[in-house]
N, C-alpha and C positions, 0 to 999 in steps of 0.2 A: 504493499500499501505506499509506503514511504517512496518509493521509485516513481511511482505514478504521479505522485504529487511533484517529485523533482520533475519529472517530464512536462508537465501541465504548466510550472512555474517557466521551466526552459523556454515553452511554446508561446506563453504571454511575453516574456523579455524579447524572445526573437520577432514577434508581431509589432511589441512596441519598437524596436529598433528599426525594422522594417518601415514603419509608418514613418519614422523620424527622418527618413532617407527620401521620403517622397514631395512632391509638392504639388498644392492645389492648382494652382494655374496650368502647371504642366499635364496634370491628369484630366482636368476640365475642358481646356481649351485646346484651340487649333492654333496651327502654326501660320496659316492663310485665312483671309477671311474675303468673303463676296462683296463688292462694292458696287451699287446702283448707279448708273449715270443717265439721264434724262436732259432734255432741252426745249425751250420755247423758242424759235421753232424748233421742229425736230429734224434729225438728217445732219445734224451738225458734226464735225470731226472733233474726236477727242485724242489726246495725246498726252501719256503719261509718263512722266520722268522721274526717276528715284533720286536721293541726295548726292550719287555721284554723277549726274546728269547723264545716267544710263535709261534709253527709251526702253522700257517696259511693254506698253499697250498703244496702238492705234487702232481706232474704231471710229465708228457712227453711232450717235445718238438714235433710239435708245439703246441700251446694253448694259452688261454687267460685266465686272472684271474682278479676278481672284488675283488679289495681291500679297505677298509675304509680310508678315509683321515684324520681322526681325531679320537682320544681316547675318546673324549667325554667331556675332560678337558677345562678348560680355557686355550685357545692358544695350544692344545695338538694336533698340528701335528704329524701325524704316519711318521714312518720310518721304512723299509724293507730290510732285507738282502736276496739277490736272489742268490742261489748257483746251479751252471749248472754243473752238472757232467756225463761224460760217459767212460766206461771200455775202457783202452788203451789211453785215452787223456788227459790234463791237468785240472784241476777243475776252473773253472772261478766265481768270485764272484762280483755280483753287488748291488749297493745300490741303492733303491728308497727312494725318501723321499717327503714332501710334502712342498711345498713352496705357498707362497700368490699369487693369482690370480687376474687378471684385475679388474675381479667385485670388488672385497675387495678394491685394492689400489684406483682404480678410479672410481667407480661407487659410493662408498660412498662419495666422496670427492664432486660428483655432487648431489647425491639424497639422499643416506642415513644418511650421517652426524654421529655425536659423536656417536648415540646409536647403529649404525650399525658397526662402527669401534672397539669401546671397549666391546660391549656388547653381542649382536645378533650374528654376523660372527664371534668370538672367539670360541664361545660354539658350533656353528652348523656343523663346519667341512666341509661346502660349498664354505669357504673362501679360501681353498686350492686345486693345482692341484699336482699331483703326476708327479715326473718325475724322469727317464725318462719314457715317454707313452709307447715306444717299445723297448724289449730288443732283439737284434739280436747278439747272443752268437757265435763267430768262436771259437773252441776248438782247440789249439795247439794238434798234434799228441806227445803223451807223450815220443815215442822213438827218436824224432828228436831233443830233448832237451840236448845241451851241457854244462854241470855244471862246474864251475872250482871255487875252495874253496866255494862250495855250494849256488852258485847263477849262476843263468842261463844267459849266453853268446851270445847266439846265437838260433833262432828259424828257421827253415826250414819249409816252407808249402808253398803249389801252390798258384800261383798267383791269382786264381779266390777266394781263403780263405783269402786274404788280406783285413782287413778292408777297407770300399773306402775312408775315411778320412787319410787313411797312404799311398795310393798310390802316390800323388803328391811329398812325400818327399823320396820316393824310389830312390836308385842309383844303376844301373846296374854294376855287379862286373867283367864280362868278356867281 
């Protein structure tokens, strides 16, 4: 009976040791993430380059693209520049960047511990989420831009092309 308890105790210790070597983000997360890309008007060209100026994607909206979250180095979160262009419209550029996710921040606090925080997750890339997860570019018509001293001062667009977050701060002029 005494050897049975020793085996059980050894199994528990081995289990705790194994859990201490795990990391929540690496277990629960993915190394890549799909980003949605839309534009108004549709059919715009999308070009994505990473932080090393390497072109990683060229396509046409609407589309989705799967991007790596990490470059594989220690705390090597990726950054991307997304350029949306269409003839007759202003070019728009967006930044997509890796930020630490909840599994990394809080999961390791509860389950993964120091090894998860400082060794496993920073190398895996699964500790990151890419933000934003969706890009919806409303391209201003290049012919409606008024310039003064080389700076844009007014943009005239149809109300349905105004980003939703700007609608509450708009004021009627007439």
